[in-house]
N, C-alpha and C positions, 0 to 999 in steps of 0.2 A: 525487524525488531532486533536491536543489538543484544548480545548475550550479556547477562549481568557480570559486572567486574568481580573477579575472584578476590576474596579478602584473605589476607594472611596475618597471622599473629605470631610474633616472635616470642618464644618462651626461653628464658635463660634460667637454668637450674644453678642455684648457688648452694654450696654445701652447707646444710643447716647444722652440721655437727659442731658441738660446742668445744670438743677436744680433738686433738690428733695424738697418735701414738707413734713413738719412734723406738726402733730397736737399734742400739748403738753399741760399739765396742771400742775400748780405749787400747791403743797399742803404743808401747814404749820402744825406743830404739835399743835400749839396754834391757834385757829380760831380767826378771826377778824383782820388779817394783810392784808392791802390793798396796791397794787402797781398800779401806772398809767403806761401807755404804755412806757414812757421814762425810768422809773425805771426798768421795766421788761426787756427792751432791754439792759440796763446797766448791769443787772444781768447776762444776757446771755453772754455779752462780757467779763465780769469779770470772769465768769466760764471758758471761753476759754483761757483767759489770765493766770489764775492761773495754768491751766494744761499744756498749750502749749507755753506760752510766748507771747510777743508783736506781733510777725509776724503773728502767726495764729489767734490772736485776731482780725486781720484786714480782716478776711474772709468776703466775701460779704454775709451778713445776713440781711434778711428783715422780718419784722412782717407784714403779709398781713391782719390779722384780730386778734384783741385782745378784750377779754371780761373781763373787770375789775372786774365784779361781781364774776365770777367763776375762775379768774386767768388762763384762758386758751387762747391759741393762735394758729394760723396757721403761720408757719415759712417757708421761702424759703431760701435755702442754696445751694451754688454751689455743684454739685455732688461730687467733690473731697474733700469737707470739711464736708460731711455728717457724717462720722465716728468720726471725731474729735469733732464735735458739740454734737453728741449723747453721746460719752464717757464723755465729760466735764459736760453735764447735769446729767448723771448718778452719777458722783462722787461729785456733788455739795451737800453739807450737811447743809449749814446754810446761812441765809441772815440777816445781822445786829444782829448777836448773837442769832437768832431764828432758830430752826431746821426746815428744809424744804426738800422737795424732788420733783424732776420733774418726772412726769409720761408721757411717750411717748405713745400716744394713737394710732396714725396711722402714717405710713410713705409711701410715694409713689412718683414715678417720675412724676405722673400726678395729677394736682390739682383737677380735677374733681372726682378722686377716694376718696378724703377726704370729699366729700359732703354727702356721705351716709356710714352707717356702717351696714353690714349684721348681726352683732351680736345684734343690737338693732332693727332689723326689726320687725314690728308688722303687722301681716296679719289680715285683717278684715274678 
């Protein structure tokens, strides 16, 4: 009597998270350029608009935390718009004629994951 055939089931886990969180930092070639939170958000929206047009510039994008001194922010974006935002930030090269670049520091579907960075961990 032959052994019964084994049955296998493939399970694919798709991230059910509605939002992704990004920790980003804006760096200018010339130091001394300052932006407030409204200007920072406008820069994000214009980066999306330049690359993807009006429709994708309307993606739900929130600045949860912004540090004007370091030009760094924690952003919340809908998961479906993560790649579009990331690519538009990567390709952004200037702001008001001054060369700049966004550095994506961390990305996670969980906000709590951005609270710490294992690469900067100091053990006593």
